[in-house]
C-alpha positions in Angstrom: 0.0 0.0 0.2 3.0 2.5 0.9 4.5 1.7 -2.5 1.1 2.7 -4.3 1.0 6.0 -2.5 4.6 6.8 -3.2 4.0 5.8 -6.8 0.9 8.1 -7.2 2.8 11.1 -5.2 5.5 10.8 -8.0 3.0 10.9 -10.5 0.7 13.8 -9.6 3.8 15.9 -9.3 4.3 14.8 -13.1 1.0 15.8 -13.8 1.2 19.2 -11.3 4.9 20.2 -13.2 3.5 19.7 -17.0 0.1 21.3 -16.3 2.4 24.2 -15.5 4.0 23.5 -18.9 7.2 22.7 -17.1 9.7 21.0 -19.7 9.0 17.1 -20.3 12.5 16.1 -20.1 13.5 18.2 -17.0 10.2 16.5 -14.9 11.3 13.3 -15.7 14.5 13.6 -14.2 13.3 15.2 -11.0 11.0 12.7 -11.2 14.0 10.2 -11.1 15.3 11.7 -8.2 12.0 11.5 -6.3 11.7 7.5 -7.0 14.8 7.2 -6.0 14.5 9.0 -2.6 10.7 7.3 -2.1 12.2 3.7 -2.6 15.2 4.1 -1.0 17.0 4.1 -4.2 20.4 5.5 -3.8 21.3 8.1 -5.6 24.7 7.1 -7.1 22.5 4.3 -8.3 19.9 7.0 -10.2 23.4 8.7 -11.4 24.5 5.5 -13.1 21.1 4.8 -14.6 21.1 8.2 -16.0 24.5 7.5 -17.3 23.9 3.8 -18.4 20.4 4.7 -20.4 22.0 7.4 -22.0 24.4 5.3 -23.7 21.9 2.4 -24.4 21.8 1.4 -28.0 18.1 1.7 -28.0 17.8 5.3 -26.6 20.7 6.2 -29.2 18.9 4.2 -32.3 15.1 6.2 -30.7 17.6 9.7 -31.0 19.0 8.9 -34.6 15.8 7.8 -36.0 13.8 11.1 -34.6 16.7 13.5 -36.0 16.3 11.5 -39.5 12.7 11.6 -39.4 12.7 15.4 -38.6 15.4 16.2 -41.6 13.3 14.2 -43.4 10.2 15.7 -43.0 11.8 19.2 -43.3 13.2 17.9 -47.3 9.5 17.3 -48.3 8.3 20.2 -46.6 10.9 22.3 -48.5 11.0 20.3 -51.7 6.8 20.1 -51.8 7.2 16.7 -51.9 4.8 16.2 -48.8 2.3 18.6 -50.2 2.2 16.4 -53.3 1.9 13.3 -51.6 -0.8 14.2 -49.3 -2.7 15.9 -52.5 -2.4 12.8 -54.8 -3.9 11.0 -51.4 -6.9 13.4 -51.3 -7.5 12.5 -55.2 -7.7 8.6 -54.6 -9.6 9.1 -51.6 -12.5 12.0 -51.2 -12.6 11.8 -47.7 -10.4 14.1 -45.7 -11.1 12.5 -42.5 -10.0 9.4 -44.4 -7.4 10.1 -45.3 -5.9 11.7 -42.1 -6.8 8.6 -40.0 -5.5 6.4 -42.9 -1.9 7.7 -43.1 -0.8 7.1 -38.8 -3.1 3.4 -39.5 -0.7 2.7 -42.4 2.4 3.1 -40.7 1.3 1.6 -37.6 1.3 -1.7 -40.0 5.1 -1.5 -39.5 6.0 -2.0 -35.6 8.2 0.4 -34.5 9.5 2.1 -31.7 8.3 6.3 -32.2 6.4 5.2 -35.0 3.9 7.9 -34.8 6.7 10.7 -35.3 6.9 8.9 -39.2 3.1 9.5 -39.8 3.1 13.4 -38.0 4.4 15.4 -40.8 1.6 14.1 -43.1 -1.0 14.3 -40.8 0.1 18.1 -40.1 -0.3 18.6 -43.6 -4.0 17.0 -44.1 -4.8 18.5 -40.7 -3.7 21.8 -41.6 -5.8 21.6 -44.5 -8.9 20.5 -42.4 -8.1 23.4 -40.2 -7.7 21.2 -37.1 -6.5 22.0 -33.9 -3.2 20.7 -32.8 -4.4 18.6 -30.0 -6.7 17.0 -32.3 -3.8 16.4 -35.3 -1.7 15.2 -32.4 -4.7 12.7 -30.9 -5.4 10.9 -34.5 -1.6 10.8 -35.1 -0.8 9.2 -31.8 -4.4 7.0 -31.5 -4.7 5.7 -35.1 -1.0 4.5 -34.9 -1.5 2.1 -32.6 -5.1 0.7 -33.0 -3.1 -2.6 -34.5 -0.9 -3.7 -31.5 -3.9 -5.4 -29.7 -4.0 -7.8 -32.9 -1.4 -7.6 -34.6 1.4 -10.5 -34.5 4.1 -8.0 -35.9 4.0 -6.1 -32.8 6.6 -8.3 -29.7 4.6 -6.9 -27.5 1.2 -9.2 -28.7 3.8 -12.2 -29.1 4.7 -11.7 -25.4 1.1 -11.6 -24.3 0.2 -14.9 -26.3 3.2 -16.3 -24.6 2.3 -15.4 -21.5 -1.2 -16.1 -21.6 -0.2 -19.6 -23.1 -2.0 -18.9 -26.3 -1.3 -18.9 -30.2 -1.2 -15.6 -31.5 -4.9 -16.5 -33.6 -6.4 -17.3 -30.1 -4.9 -14.2 -28.8 -6.3 -12.1 -31.4 -9.9 -14.0 -31.6 -10.1 -12.7 -27.8 -8.7 -9.3 -28.2 -10.4 -8.1 -31.7 -13.0 -6.0 -29.7 -10.4 -3.8 -28.1 -9.4 -2.8 -32.0 -12.6 -2.4 -32.9 -13.5 -0.1 -30.1 -10.3 1.8 -30.9 -11.6 2.6 -34.0 -15.2 3.6 -32.9 -13.6 6.1 -30.1 -10.7 7.3 -32.5 -13.6 8.1 -35.3 -16.0 9.5 -32.7 -13.8 12.0 -30.7 -11.2 12.4 -33.0 -12.9 12.9 -36.9 -16.5 13.3 -36.5 -16.4 16.8 -36.1 -13.4 17.4 -39.0 -14.6 18.6 -42.3 -14.8 16.1 -45.1 -12.8 18.2 -47.4 -9.7 20.9 -46.9 -8.3 23.9 -48.6 -5.5 26.3 -48.2 -1.8 25.6 -47.9 -0.2 24.9 -44.7 2.5 27.5 -42.9 5.8 26.8 -43.4 8.2 26.4 -40.5 11.0 28.5 -39.7 14.6 26.9 -39.3 14.2 28.3 -35.9 11.2 26.4 -35.2 12.2 23.2 -36.5 15.5 23.3 -34.8 13.3 23.9 -31.4 11.3 21.1 -32.2 14.0 18.5 -33.2 16.1 19.1 -29.7 12.6 19.0 -27.8 12.2 15.5 -29.5 16.0 14.1 -28.5 15.7 15.4 -24.8 12.1 14.0 -24.2 13.6 10.4 -25.9 16.5 10.8 -23.6 14.9 11.5 -20.3 11.8 9.2 -21.1 14.5 6.1 -21.3 16.8 7.4 -18.4 12.9 7.7 -16.2 12.1 3.8 -17.5 15.0 2.8 -16.5 15.2 4.4 -12.6 11.5 3.1 -12.6 12.6 -0.9 -13.0 15.8 -0.8 -11.3 14.6 0.7 -8.1 11.9 -2.3 -8.1 9.2 0.4 -8.0 6.8 -1.0 -10.9 7.2 -4.6 -9.0 6.5 -3.0 -5.6 3.2 -1.5 -6.8 2.2 -4.3 -8.4 2.4 -6.3 -5.7 0.6 -3.5 -3.4 -2.5 -4.1 -5.5 -2.5 -8.1 -4.4 -2.4 -7.2 -0.6 -5.1 -4.8 -1.3 -7.8 -7.7 -1.6 -9.8 -6.0 -4.0 -12.4 -7.6 -6.6 -10.5 -10.0 -9.5 -11.5 -7.9 -12.3 -10.0 -4.5 -10.8 -6.7 -6.0 -9.8 -6.5 -7.6 -13.4 -7.2 -4.5 -14.8 -4.7 -2.7 -12.8 -1.7 -4.4 -12.3 -1.1 -4.0 -16.6 -2.4 -0.7 -16.7 -0.4 0.6 -13.9 2.7 -1.2 -15.5 1.9 0.4 -18.2 1.5 3.7 -17.2 4.6 3.6 -15.3 6.6 2.6 -18.3 5.1 3.8 -21.7 6.0 0.4 -22.9 3.5 -2.4 -23.7 6.0 -5.3 -23.3 6.5 -3.7 -19.3 2.6 -3.7 -18.9 2.1 -7.0 -20.1 5.8 -9.0 -18.5 5.1 -7.3 -15.1 1.1 -6.8 -14.7 0.2 -10.5 -16.5 2.6 -12.5 -14.1 1.0 -10.8 -10.7 -2.7 -12.0 -11.7 -3.1 -14.9 -13.9 -3.0 -17.0 -11.2 -6.1 -15.5 -9.8 -8.0 -16.0 -13.3 -6.1 -19.2 -14.8 -8.5 -21.7 -15.1 -7.5 -25.8 -14.2 -4.8 -26.4 -16.4 -3.4 -22.8 -16.3 -5.8 -21.8 -19.5 -7.1 -17.6 -19.5 -10.5 -18.0 -20.8 -11.2 -15.5 -23.8 -12.8 -12.7 -22.1 -10.1 -12.6 -19.6 -7.6 -12.6 -22.1 -9.1 -9.3 -23.5 -9.9 -7.4 -20.5 -5.6 -8.0 -19.4 -4.9 -7.0 -22.5 -7.1 -3.7 -22.4 -5.4 -3.0 -18.8 -2.1 -2.4 -20.5 -3.4 -1.5 -24.2 -5.3 1.7 -22.3 -2.1 2.4 -19.4 0.4 2.8 -22.2 -2.1 5.1 -24.4 -2.4 7.2 -21.3 0.9 7.3 -20.3 3.1 10.7 -20.6 6.0 8.2 -20.7 4.7 6.5 -24.1 7.4 8.1 -26.3 4.9 8.0 -29.4 2.7 10.4 -27.3 5.6 12.6 -26.0 7.3 12.9 -29.5 4.2 13.8 -31.2 2.6 16.5 -28.7 6.2 17.9 -28.7 5.6 17.8 -32.6 2.8 19.4 -33.0 3.2 22.0 -30.0 0.1 21.0 -28.1 -0.5 21.4 -24.6 -1.0 18.1 -22.5 -4.7 19.0 -21.8 -5.5 19.4 -25.6 -4.7 15.7 -26.2 -5.8 14.3 -23.0 -9.5 15.7 -23.8 -9.4 12.9 -26.9 -7.7 10.4 -25.0 -9.6 9.8 -21.9 -12.9 9.5 -23.3 -11.3 7.2 -26.3 -9.9 4.9 -23.7 -13.0 4.6 -21.8 -14.7 3.7 -24.4 -12.5 0.5 -25.0 -12.7 -0.2 -21.4 -16.3 -0.3 -21.4 -16.6 -2.5 -24.4 -14.3 -5.0 -23.3 -15.8 -4.6 -19.6 -19.3 -5.4 -21.0 -17.7 -8.4 -23.0 -16.4 -9.7 -19.6 -19.5 -9.0 -17.9 -21.4 -11.2 -20.3 -19.0 -13.4 -20.5 
């Protein structure tokens, strides 16, 4: 219980500072220090984690990918290649609403960390034509990029979930397809319904200074997020929170949802949500022989999915928000009701099963 209160305190501090428009990178570094103090994790270990996470191959690879994507985006913008691509799509697909959702959804078929940055320039171009707000563009690009993750076997997280639940990927997809359907419906209702079908006008060109600031802020977010994730894992905070949930003697359905949800919220990683959250609750819901009923499998997956999609530590969300220069509250006013719809749909399936 104490561990749960500690992590709630850390997240409350993160939310408070972000609401006051503090830089996310700085906030996450301060959160690392807070986690170290609260979980008796020595400060020298925090400093070591900062160094190790900063030179970790995944961190450097992500930073390089973002830099290259931003350079490509600027080249396409300067040469009018991006504008031409969008215009061609809008000729082939009359509805601008379909185009703006299809772009990140298509990119989502190619799993890659931070992949929302790849579709962001194109969504930005279409969104400007449709006069969409920066918050709506951020949500559409981020949300539709991840709609396939609960059912698409090319995602490593789905393979991990299937292994942990002792199912084949086809059996898991047969159980979790309502998550994707509900996510699509939520994205359509919250992100696209009020957009016009057709747009007009040219998008404003970004100055070199603006582009450089955006590039630096993406890169800083990557390093800070990877450092925070490492400190959370190494300090034992995530495991402690999961154990605390079991000790509270809450209803099984609530614990089964909360364990992967909190792990996903803390790390922003689907694999962490599953690998940390699932083992904690599987003994409570598995039938004889270790078989997890399909409705329970979907409930576990949706807990992790919604936790990760709601996490400010999720790189796609953090990077997309920086790219579109959006305030957090402008994004979460779309994410929260969409996530609630997904939970409600899968929860209804669990109750009826």
